[in-house]
BALUMLO-329926 format. One record per residue (C-alpha): residue in one letter; residue number from 0; chain; x, y, z. Coordinates in nm, 2 decimals. Example, Ala and Ser with C-alpha at 12.3 -4.5 7.8 and 13.67 -1.06 7.14 Angstrom:
// BALUMLO-329926
R  code  pos  unit       X       Y       Z
R     A    0     A    1.23   -0.45    0.78
R     S    1     A    1.37   -0.11    0.71
//
This chain:
// BALUMLO-329926
R  code  pos  unit       X       Y       Z
R     X    0     A   14.60    8.58   18.98
R     X    1     A   14.40    8.58   19.26
R     X    2     A   14.03    8.57   19.16
R     X    3     A   13.93    8.85   19.41
R     X    4     A   14.16    9.10   19.24
R     X    5     A   14.02    8.98   18.92
R     X    6     A   13.69    9.06   19.03
R     X    7     A   13.79    9.40   19.17
R     X    8     A   13.94    9.50   18.81
R     X    9     A   13.63    9.39   18.66
R     X   10     A   13.43    9.60   18.86
R     X   11     A   13.66    9.90   18.73
R     X   12     A   13.63    9.87   18.35
R     X   13     A   13.35    9.58   18.29
R     X   14     A   13.35    9.24   18.16
R     X   15     A   13.41    9.40   17.80
R     X   16     A   13.72    9.59   17.95
R     X   17     A   13.89    9.30   18.02
R     X   18     A   14.08    9.01   17.84
R     X   19     A   14.22    8.68   18.05
R     X   20     A   14.17    8.44   17.75
R     X   21     A   14.52    8.32   17.72
R     X   22     A   14.50    8.32   17.32
R     X   23     A   14.39    8.69   17.33
R     X   24     A   14.68    8.76   17.60
R     X   25     A   14.93    8.65   17.33
R     X   26     A   14.91    9.01   17.15
R     X   27     A   14.98    9.16   17.45
R     X   28     A   15.33    8.97   17.53
R     X   29     A   15.58    9.18   17.35
R     X   30     A   15.58    9.46   17.18
R     X   31     A   15.79    9.56   16.87
R     X   32     A   16.10    9.42   17.03
R     X   33     A   16.01    9.03   16.99
R     X   34     A   16.27    8.90   17.09
R     X   35     A   16.12    8.86   17.46
R     X   36     A   15.83    8.74   17.54
R     X   37     A   15.56    8.72   17.80
R     X   38     A   15.23    8.72   17.85
R     X   39     A   15.05    8.91   18.13
R     X   40     A   14.78    8.75   18.34
R     X   41     A   14.54    9.03   18.23
R     X   42     A   14.48    9.32   18.02
R     X   43     A   14.23    9.61   18.12
R     X   44     A   14.09    9.87   17.91
R     X   45     A   14.04   10.17   18.12
R     X   46     A   13.81   10.45   17.96
R     X   47     A   13.94   10.76   18.18
R     X   48     A   14.21   10.92   18.46
R     X   49     A   14.00   10.80   18.73
R     X   50     A   13.93   10.44   18.61
R     X   51     A   14.31   10.41   18.56
R     X   52     A   14.37   10.54   18.87
R     X   53     A   14.13   10.29   19.07
R     X   54     A   14.31   10.01   18.83
R     X   55     A   14.65   10.08   18.99
R     X   56     A   14.54   10.15   19.35
R     X   57     A   14.40    9.78   19.35
R     X   58     A   14.74    9.65   19.21
R     X   59     A   14.93    9.85   19.46
R     X   60     A   14.75    9.72   19.74
R     X   61     A   14.79    9.37   19.63
R     X   62     A   15.16    9.45   19.53
R     X   63     A   15.09    9.32   19.13
R     X   64     A   15.31    9.45   18.88
R     X   65     A   15.19    9.66   18.62
R     X   66     A   15.25    9.87   18.34
R     X   67     A   15.10   10.12   18.07
R     X   68     A   15.02   10.04   17.70
R     X   69     A   14.97   10.21   17.41
R     X   70     A   15.00   10.09   17.09
R     X   71     A   15.30    9.84   17.14
R     X   72     A   15.50    9.97   16.87
R     X   73     A   15.79   10.05   17.08
R     X   74     A   16.10    9.86   16.94
R     X   75     A   16.29    9.82   17.31
R     X   76     A   16.07    9.62   17.47
R     X   77     A   15.88    9.85   17.68
R     X   78     A   15.59    9.70   17.70
R     X   79     A   15.73    9.39   17.77
R     X   80     A   15.52    9.25   18.06
R     X   81     A   15.80    9.10   18.32
R     X   82     A   15.67    8.94   18.62
R     X   83     A   15.35    8.90   18.42
R     X   84     A   15.06    9.10   18.61
R     X   85     A   14.85    9.37   18.45
R     X   86     A   14.89    9.54   18.12
R     X   87     A   14.67    9.88   18.15
R     X   88     A   14.61    9.94   17.76
R     X   89     A   14.52   10.35   17.71
R     X   90     A   14.35   10.25   17.36
R     X   91     A   14.03   10.32   17.43
R     X   92     A   14.11   10.68   17.58
R     X   93     A   14.18   10.87   17.25
R     X   94     A   14.00   11.20   17.29
R     X   95     A   14.11   11.53   17.20
R     X   96     A   13.95   11.76   17.49
R     X   97     A   14.08   12.09   17.36
R     X   98     A   14.26   12.31   17.14
R     X   99     A   14.39   12.65   17.25
R     X  100     A   14.53   12.80   16.91
R     X  101     A   14.53   13.13   17.09
R     X  102     A   14.77   13.01   17.33
R     X  103     A   14.96   12.73   17.10
R     X  104     A   14.83   12.38   17.28
R     X  105     A   14.59   12.12   17.28
R     X  106     A   14.48   11.87   17.53
R     X  107     A   14.48   11.48   17.46
R     X  108     A   14.44   11.18   17.56
R     X  109     A   14.69   10.90   17.58
R     X  110     A   14.57   10.65   17.34
R     X  111     A   14.50   10.92   17.04
R     X  112     A   14.72   10.82   16.78
R     X  113     A   15.00   11.11   16.69
R     X  114     A   14.88   11.22   16.29
R     X  115     A   14.51   11.21   16.43
R     X  116     A   14.57   11.55   16.63
R     X  117     A   14.75   11.66   16.35
R     X  118     A   14.46   11.61   16.10
R     X  119     A   14.20   11.74   16.32
R     X  120     A   14.40   12.07   16.36
R     X  121     A   14.60   12.10   15.99
R     X  122     A   14.27   12.29   15.81
R     X  123     A   14.31   12.57   16.11
R     X  124     A   14.68   12.58   16.04
R     X  125     A   14.83   12.37   16.28
R     X  126     A   15.03   12.05   16.35
R     X  127     A   15.17   11.83   16.59
R     X  128     A   15.59   11.82   16.52
R     X  129     A   15.69   11.53   16.65
R     X  130     A   15.62   11.27   16.36
R     X  131     A   15.78   10.93   16.43
R     X  132     A   15.79   10.71   16.13
R     X  133     A   15.51   10.53   16.30
R     X  134     A   15.30   10.85   16.33
R     X  135     A   15.02   10.68   16.16
R     X  136     A   15.00   10.38   16.47
R     X  137     A   15.20   10.49   16.74
R     X  138     A   14.96   10.71   17.03
R     X  139     A   15.11   11.03   17.22
R     X  140     A   15.12   10.85   17.52
R     X  141     A   15.38   10.62   17.43
R     X  142     A   15.55   10.90   17.23
R     X  143     A   15.56   11.06   17.59
R     X  144     A   15.69   10.72   17.73
R     X  145     A   16.01   10.70   17.48
R     X  146     A   16.05   11.08   17.44
R     X  147     A   16.06   11.02   17.07
R     X  148     A   16.16   11.18   16.77
R     X  149     A   16.11   11.16   16.39
R     X  150     A   16.26   11.30   16.05
R     X  151     A   16.20   11.64   16.17
R     X  152     A   16.36   11.59   16.48
R     X  153     A   16.68   11.79   16.38
R     X  154     A   16.47   12.14   16.31
R     X  155     A   16.15   12.09   16.56
R     X  156     A   16.30   11.89   16.87
R     X  157     A   16.23   11.53   17.01
R     X  158     A   15.87   11.52   17.23
R     X  159     A   16.01   11.66   17.55
R     X  160     A   16.01   11.97   17.33
R     X  161     A   15.64   11.95   17.30
R     X  162     A   15.50   11.83   17.62
R     X  163     A   15.41   12.15   17.83
R     X  164     A   15.24   11.90   18.07
R     X  165     A   15.13   11.58   18.17
R     X  166     A   14.84   11.44   18.38
R     X  167     A   14.98   11.16   18.53
R     X  168     A   14.83   10.88   18.77
R     X  169     A   15.16   10.74   19.06
R     X  170     A   15.20   10.39   19.12
R     X  171     A   15.01   10.43   19.42
R     X  172     A   14.74   10.55   19.25
R     X  173     A   14.69   10.92   19.35
R     X  174     A   14.63   11.14   19.03
R     X  175     A   14.92   11.46   19.01
R     X  176     A   14.97   11.73   18.73
R     X  177     A   15.28   11.78   18.63
R     X  178     A   15.34   12.11   18.45
R     X  179     A   15.08   12.27   18.28
R     X  180     A   14.92   12.50   17.96
R     X  181     A   15.22   12.72   18.07
R     X  182     A   15.55   12.81   17.85
R     X  183     A   15.76   12.75   18.21
R     X  184     A   15.58   12.68   18.55
R     X  185     A   15.76   12.70   18.91
R     X  186     A   16.00   12.49   19.07
R     X  187     A   16.14   12.11   18.94
R     X  188     A   16.09   12.03   18.59
R     X  189     A   15.89   11.70   18.66
R     X  190     A   15.76   11.74   18.31
R     X  191     A   16.10   11.65   18.12
R     X  192     A   16.19   11.44   18.40
R     X  193     A   15.88   11.24   18.35
R     X  194     A   15.87   11.28   17.95
R     X  195     A   16.08   10.95   17.86
R     X  196     A   16.10   10.74   18.14
R     X  197     A   15.98   10.46   17.94
R     X  198     A   15.66   10.43   18.23
R     X  199     A   15.86   10.38   18.52
R     X  200     A   15.73   10.65   18.68
R     X  201     A   15.35   10.63   18.58
R     X  202     A   15.10   10.61   18.42
R     X  203     A   15.13   10.91   18.17
R     X  204     A   14.72   11.02   18.10
R     X  205     A   14.64   11.33   17.96
R     X  206     A   14.89   11.56   17.77
R     X  207     A   14.89   11.92   17.74
R     X  208     A   15.08   11.94   17.43
R     X  209     A   15.25   12.22   17.20
R     X  210     A   15.11   12.29   16.90
R     X  211     A   15.28   12.44   16.57
R     X  212     A   15.23   12.66   16.30
R     X  213     A   15.23   12.51   15.99
R     X  214     A   15.51   12.63   15.77
R     X  215     A   15.39   12.86   15.47
R     X  216     A   15.60   12.68   15.26
R     X  217     A   15.85   12.37   15.19
R     X  218     A   16.12   12.32   14.98
R     X  219     A   16.17   11.91   14.95
R     X  220     A   16.50   11.80   14.73
R     X  221     A   16.59   11.43   14.67
R     X  222     A   16.95   11.38   14.64
R     X  223     A   17.08   11.08   14.43
R     X  224     A   17.46   10.92   14.55
R     X  225     A   17.71   10.70   14.39
R     X  226     A   17.80   10.56   14.73
R     X  227     A   17.67   10.65   15.08
R     X  228     A   17.97   10.79   15.20
R     X  229     A   17.93   11.09   14.95
R     X  230     A   17.54   11.14   15.07
R     X  231     A   17.72   11.15   15.44
R     X  232     A   17.96   11.45   15.29
R     X  233     A   17.70   11.63   15.18
R     X  234     A   17.50   11.64   15.54
R     X  235     A   17.82   11.78   15.71
R     X  236     A   17.80   12.01   15.45
R     X  237     A   17.51   12.16   15.47
R     X  238     A   17.52   12.18   15.83
R     X  239     A   17.85   12.34   15.84
R     X  240     A   17.69   12.61   15.60
R     X  241     A   17.48   12.71   15.89
R     X  242     A   17.20   12.56   15.70
R     X  243     A   16.93   12.42   15.93
R     X  244     A   16.73   12.19   15.75
R     X  245     A   16.36   12.08   15.87
R     X  246     A   16.47   11.71   15.78
R     X  247     A   16.79   11.54   15.65
R     X  248     A   16.72   11.15   15.55
R     X  249     A   16.92   10.92   15.41
R     X  250     A   16.83   10.54   15.23
R     X  251     A   17.08   10.32   15.11
R     X  252     A   17.06   10.09   14.82
R     X  253     A   16.86    9.81   15.00
R     X  254     A   16.62   10.02   15.14
R     X  255     A   16.58   10.19   14.80
R     X  256     A   16.48    9.84   14.64
R     X  257     A   16.23    9.75   14.88
R     X  258     A   16.06   10.11   14.91
R     X  259     A   16.04   10.13   14.48
R     X  260     A   15.91    9.77   14.52
R     X  261     A   15.64    9.86   14.74
R     X  262     A   15.57   10.21   14.63
R     X  263     A   15.66   10.24   14.32
R     X  264     A   15.82   10.62   14.35
R     X  265     A   16.08   10.64   14.08
R     X  266     A   16.38   10.59   14.29
R     X  267     A   16.70   10.53   14.11
R     X  268     A   16.78   10.13   14.21
R     X  269     A   17.16   10.17   14.11
R     X  270     A   17.21   10.49   14.28
R     X  271     A   17.40   10.38   14.65
R     X  272     A   17.20   10.59   14.87
R     X  273     A   16.93   10.84   14.83
R     X  274     A   16.89   11.18   15.02
R     X  275     A   16.57   11.35   15.13
R     X  276     A   16.64   11.69   15.21
R     X  277     A   16.38   11.94   15.33
R     X  278     A   16.39   12.33   15.38
R     X  279     A   16.05   12.49   15.54
R     X  280     A   15.92   12.80   15.71
R     X  281     A   15.83   13.16   15.54
R     X  282     A   15.82   13.19   15.14
R     X  283     A   16.06   13.47   15.10
R     X  284     A   16.42   13.26   15.08
R     X  285     A   16.34   12.92   15.09
R     X  286     A   16.42   12.93   14.68
R     X  287     A   16.76   13.06   14.82
R     X  288     A   16.82   12.79   15.09
R     X  289     A   16.71   12.49   14.85
R     X  290     A   16.98   12.64   14.59
R     X  291     A   17.26   12.65   14.85
R     X  292     A   17.20   12.27   14.96
R     X  293     A   17.19   12.15   14.63
R     X  294     A   17.48   12.35   14.54
R     X  295     A   17.64   12.14   14.85
R     X  296     A   17.50   11.83   14.75
R     X  297     A   17.67   11.84   14.38
R     X  298     A   17.98   11.94   14.51
R     X  299     A   17.93   11.62   14.72
R     X  300     A   17.93   11.43   14.38
R     X  301     A   17.56   11.42   14.39
R     X  302     A   17.45   11.28   14.04
R     X  303     A   17.10   11.43   14.02
R     X  304     A   16.90   11.63   14.26
R     X  305     A   16.51   11.60   14.20
R     X  306     A   16.28   11.87   14.34
R     X  307     A   15.93   11.78   14.46
R     X  308     A   15.70   11.99   14.23
R     X  309     A   15.39   11.92   14.40
R     X  310     A   15.24   11.84   14.75
R     X  311     A   15.14   11.57   14.61
R     X  312     A   15.48   11.45   14.50
R     X  313     A   15.59   11.58   14.86
R     X  314     A   15.34   11.40   15.08
R     X  315     A   15.45   11.06   14.86
R     X  316     A   15.80   11.11   14.93
R     X  317     A   15.74   11.14   15.27
R     X  318     A   15.50   10.85   15.25
R     X  319     A   15.78   10.61   15.12
R     X  320     A   16.04   10.69   15.38
R     X  321     A   15.81   10.65   15.68
R     X  322     A   15.69   10.34   15.58
R     X  323     A   16.03   10.24   15.46
R     X  324     A   16.02    9.95   15.76
R     X  325     A   15.73    9.83   15.68
R     X  326     A   15.87    9.78   15.32
R     X  327     A   16.17    9.59   15.43
R     X  328     A   15.99    9.29   15.49
R     X  329     A   15.96    9.23   15.13
R     X  330     A   16.38    9.14   15.15
R     X  331     A   16.39    8.91   15.41
R     X  332     A   16.16    8.70   15.66
R     X  333     A   16.22    8.87   15.98
R     X  334     A   16.44    9.20   16.05
R     X  335     A   16.54    9.35   16.36
R     X  336     A   16.59    9.75   16.40
R     X  337     A   16.86    9.92   16.54
R     X  338     A   16.88   10.30   16.69
R     X  339     A   17.24   10.39   16.75
R     X  340     A   17.37   10.79   16.75
R     X  341     A   17.71   10.93   16.62
R     X  342     A   17.82   11.22   16.63
R     X  343     A   17.75   11.37   16.21
R     X  344     A   18.15   11.40   16.18
R     X  345     A   18.16   11.01   16.23
R     X  346     A   17.85   10.91   15.95
R     X  347     A   18.09   10.79   15.73
R     X  348     A   18.31   10.61   15.96
R     X  349     A   18.00   10.46   16.12
R     X  350     A   17.87   10.36   15.80
R     X  351     A   18.19   10.18   15.68
R     X  352     A   18.19    9.99   16.03
R     X  353     A   17.84    9.85   15.95
R     X  354     A   17.94    9.72   15.61
R     X  355     A   18.26    9.56   15.80
R     X  356     A   18.02    9.39   16.05
R     X  357     A   17.74    9.30   15.77
R     X  358     A   18.04    9.11   15.59
R     X  359     A   18.17    8.96   15.95
R     X  360     A   17.90    8.78   16.04
R     X  361     A   17.74    8.74   15.68
R     X  362     A   17.40    8.92   15.69
R     X  363     A   17.25    9.21   15.50
R     X  364     A   17.19    9.54   15.71
R     X  365     A   16.98    9.80   15.54
R     X  366     A   17.03   10.16   15.65
R     X  367     A   16.76   10.43   15.71
R     X  368     A   16.83   10.68   15.93
R     X  369     A   16.83   11.07   16.07
R     X  370     A   17.10   11.20   15.91
R     X  371     A   17.11   11.55   16.02
R     X  372     A   17.12   11.44   16.42
R     X  373     A   17.33   11.10   16.36
R     X  374     A   17.06   10.93   16.44
R     X  375     A   17.07   10.58   16.24
R     X  376     A   16.89   10.28   16.22
R     X  377     A   17.07    9.98   16.08
R     X  378     A   16.79    9.70   15.98
R     X  379     A   16.95    9.33   16.00
R     X  380     A   16.77    9.12   15.80
R     X  381     A   16.75    8.77   15.87
R     X  382     A   16.55    8.43   15.90
R     X  383     A   16.43    8.42   16.27
R     X  384     A   16.34    8.00   16.21
R     X  385     A   16.69    7.98   16.20
R     X  386     A   16.87    7.97   16.54
R     X  387     A   17.20    8.08   16.43
R     X  388     A   17.10    8.36   16.20
R     X  389     A   16.98    8.48   16.52
R     X  390     A   17.28    8.45   16.74
R     X  391     A   17.45    8.64   16.43
R     X  392     A   17.19    8.93   16.41
R     X  393     A   17.23    8.94   16.79
R     X  394     A   17.59    8.95   16.83
R     X  395     A   17.64    9.18   16.53
R     X  396     A   17.35    9.44   16.68
R     X  397     A   17.63    9.45   17.01
R     X  398     A   17.91    9.52   16.81
R     X  399     A   17.72    9.82   16.60
R     X  400     A   17.59   10.00   16.93
R     X  401     A   17.96    9.91   17.13
R     X  402     A   18.11   10.09   16.79
R     X  403     A   17.81   10.38   16.85
R     X  404     A   17.97   10.45   17.19
R     X  405     A   18.29   10.46   17.07
R     X  406     A   18.27   10.75   16.85
R     X  407     A   18.12   10.91   17.12
R     X  408     A   17.76   10.84   17.08
R     X  409     A   17.47   10.63   17.26
R     X  410     A   17.31   10.34   17.18
R     X  411     A   16.94   10.48   17.15
R     X  412     A   16.84   10.81   16.99
R     X  413     A   16.45   10.76   17.03
R     X  414     A   16.32   10.38   17.05
R     X  415     A   16.46   10.42   17.43
R     X  416     A   16.63   10.15   17.67
R     X  417     A   16.34    9.91   17.75
R     X  418     A   16.48    9.61   17.86
R     X  419     A   16.70    9.55   17.49
R     X  420     A   16.96    9.82   17.58
R     X  421     A   16.98    9.79   17.96
R     X  422     A   17.30    9.58   17.95
R     X  423     A   17.45    9.90   17.74
R     X  424     A   17.35   10.12   18.05
R     X  425     A   17.72   10.05   18.25
R     X  426     A   17.88   10.13   17.96
R     X  427     A   17.69   10.49   17.89
R     X  428     A   17.70   10.58   18.28
R     X  429     A   17.90   10.59   18.54
R     X  430     A   17.78   10.39   18.88
R     X  431     A   17.72   10.73   19.06
R     X  432     A   17.52   10.81   18.74
R     X  433     A   17.28   10.50   18.77
R     X  434     A   17.24   10.56   19.15
R     X  435     A   17.09   10.92   19.09
R     X  436     A   16.87   10.75   18.81
R     X  437     A   16.77   10.47   19.07
R     X  438     A   16.69   10.73   19.33
R     X  439     A   16.49   10.94   19.07
R     X  440     A   16.28   10.64   19.00
R     X  441     A   16.23   10.55   19.34
R     X  442     A   16.08   10.86   19.45
R     X  443     A   15.83   10.76   19.20
R     X  444     A   15.83   10.41   19.21
R     X  445     A   15.90   10.33   19.50
R     X  446     A   15.78    9.95   19.52
R     X  447     A   15.92    9.88   19.20
R     X  448     A   15.55    9.78   19.04
R     X  449     A   15.50   10.00   18.79
R     X  450     A   15.69    9.85   18.50
R     X  451     A   15.93    9.68   18.68
R     X  452     A   16.28    9.56   18.49
R     X  453     A   16.30    9.87   18.26
R     X  454     A   16.57   10.09   18.15
R     X  455     A   16.83   10.06   18.48
R     X  456     A   17.03    9.72   18.55
R     X  457     A   16.91    9.52   18.84
R     X  458     A   17.00    9.24   19.01
R     X  459     A   16.71    9.04   18.88
R     X  460     A   16.41    9.18   18.64
R     X  461     A   16.14    9.07   18.88
R     X  462     A   16.35    9.21   19.25
R     X  463     A   16.24    9.56   19.18
R     X  464     A   15.88    9.42   19.23
R     X  465     A   15.99    9.29   19.56
R     X  466     A   15.87    8.95   19.62
R     X  467     A   15.65    8.93   19.25
R     X  468     A   15.67    8.60   19.06
R     X  469     A   16.03    8.57   19.20
R     X  470     A   16.02    8.19   19.14
R     X  471     A   16.08    8.27   18.77
R     X  472     A   15.73    8.15   18.65
R     X  473     A   15.69    8.39   18.44
R     X  474     A   16.03    8.53   18.36
R     X  475     A   16.08    8.66   18.03
R     X  476     A   16.22    8.42   17.73
R     X  477     A   16.54    8.44   17.69
R     X  478     A   16.72    8.66   17.41
R     X  479     A   16.74    8.43   17.11
R     X  480     A   16.40    8.28   17.10
R     X  481     A   16.30    8.49   16.83
R     X  482     A   16.42    8.83   16.66
R     X  483     A   16.22    9.15   16.64
R     X  484     A   16.01    9.16   16.37
//
């Protein structure tokens, strides 16, 4: 990168706010999807929206590609710096600017870790409802970019349902306010359009987020089943009965083994699956609702139903669920997490398909998923040092996602498209749909400099950024070099 540009960036953030050393840049060559990697040329750490705007203006004027980055926990390559360029790390922007409980919103920086907001306001009786499994590390800016979900999506919705407004730096450096601290803004829903755009519309800075009253009570049950099919039958029965649980989470036998080794919760290791079933709300009626769920689960051949009798037991159970992905590291040197969606009624069929794919490729696949809304997370176990295993995992992943589509589902429920799933977009959408998406993005990002090569299929990943890096020197590694950890 031209020394003049580096000097301009340094003038904005200071010497301590910029990384150019090759060994340090390696940390920013990918996110949680490590199949594709590419180093940026520089990483900058702004402290506020004004600095973000100045950085973006420098990149825009020099025609240098750039992209925002939160904690890097995303799993689809959304943080991959295609074309090199500038990574704008928002990690230092982590303030809570305001909490307005009367009007039920908070104003937060993009680098604020998700769970920090809930920890700050829970003593006052509030929480931030979106709770990705990575909420102890992921940032709210990243949640906005990918429209994150989580275990409690079934009742409370995904991130877009909790964002009132976003202060955004457009790709030319202009600062705009989309939406605001009101329930409904006149005109186009630009906030809704922006949430989930994966950083391709601009850099989301401060967010006005909806805060939610803590429930008066919880009833958390653990159903133990001999088979995954029985557990999925219970899920369908609960929803069919008109019950809307706060969460329905399924863990199969492979996941159970890893979680039990890590936390010693007391999961039955001979079970085919367990189902975490939680209802919340006002105390009146919770016991009755929990009893109905227990009855439905027993009709689906649950061999045992356990209740979390204390808040400590409930929190430990959720800790096991939310740290299940980390615990999987005990089962294999490497793993790749997929993120498909199918209608709830097709869950048993989809699980059988995954077992068949596992047998076909001779790789183990563990399953943990948000069962209530059909969002599966098959975890493919392998050793990335074996190129044959890497190829099998990539092929198996493609078959799993194709099966989701054939059952009327989607290739992502919350991880996003990023670079990983661009090839599936023509399978999901018509040419007319994709053309409309491209025109919408171009309205925000006409030069293609902001997060190039993401979400939508193009003739070439770097072509969106015009003539930048067309010699291929900064092209990302091809799929198959490494696998997602």
